[in-house]
N, C-alpha and C positions, 0 to 999 in steps of 0.2 A: 732741528730736523726740518721744520717748515722752510726755513731760509735756504737750506740745501736743495730742497725740492723746487723752489721757485726762482733760483738764481738765473736759470736760463732766460727768464723773462727780462732780466735786467742786463744781460750781456750786450745788447745793442747800445746801451748807455755807457759801456765800459766797465761795468761792475761785475767782474768775473769771479770774485771771491765771495763765498757765502757770508763771511763776516761783515761785509759791507751791507748786504741785504738784511742781515740780522740787526744791524744798528738802525736801519730804516724802520724795521718793524718795531723796535723799542721806541723809536721816535714818535710813534703814533700816540703813546701815552703822554709824552712831553718831549718837545724838540731838544730840550736841554740834555736828555739822556743819550742822544746820538753820539756825541764825542766820547763820553765816558764808556758807553757800550762798545764802541769801536776800539778804544784803548784797552779795555779788558780782554776782548776777544783776540786782539792782535798781540797781546802779551806785553803791553806797555805802550805809552804814548810815542816813544821813539820808533816803534815798529810800524806805526800807521803808514808812514811814507812808503813802506814796502808794498802796500796793497794798491797803490795808485801810481799811474803815470800822469803826465800833465793833462791830456785830454780827459781822462777819467776823473781827475780831481776837479776840473772845471765843471764837468757834467754833474758830479756829486753835489757840489756847492749849489748849482742851479736847481737841482732836484730838491734839495733840502729847503731852500728858500721858498720854492713854489708849492711843494706838496702840502697835504692837509695840515691844518693847525691841530693843536692837541685835542685829545679826546674830550676833554671837559668843554671845549667850545661847541662840540657837536651835541653834548648833553644839554647845554644851555639852549642851543638852537631848537632841539626837540621840545624843551619846556616852553620856550617862547612862541613857537609856531604851532606846536602840537602835530607836526607833520613828519613822520618817519620817511616819507617819500622825498621830501625836500632835503633831508639830511643825506639820504642815499645819493640823490642827484648831486649834492655838493661834494661828497666824497669822490664820486666818479669824475666830476668835472675837475677837481683839484688834481686827481691822479693823472687824468688824460693831459691836462695842461702841463704839469711838471714833467711827465714822461716825454711829451713832444718837444718841449723846450730843451730838455737835457739831451735828447737825441740830436737835435740841431746843434747845440753847443759842442757836444762830443765830436761830431763830424767836422765842424768848422775848425776846431782846434787841432783835430787829427790831420786835416789838410795843411794847416799852417806849420806843423812840426816837421 
């Protein structure tokens, strides 16, 4: 339900299907879950390609590589620094950086196609 409600935020990156956004949400726990979550919601690994065109796939890869590391790394950051503000700043910075880079990648590849 959450992924369907926030999909509009990711449309500028080429992620127009809620299943893509859902896999990114699952990836917050561990990035390894992104592929399996996407395969499950798409109805099988062979159906994933139906969710992406080339610009969206390039954008997705860029986003996944740059967005926040797993949740356990933030738990460790809180324990090590004792600062929730630092963790929040880190989450926001990672998200902004990955969103911006993915937006640029999507539009460049879109122009090239």
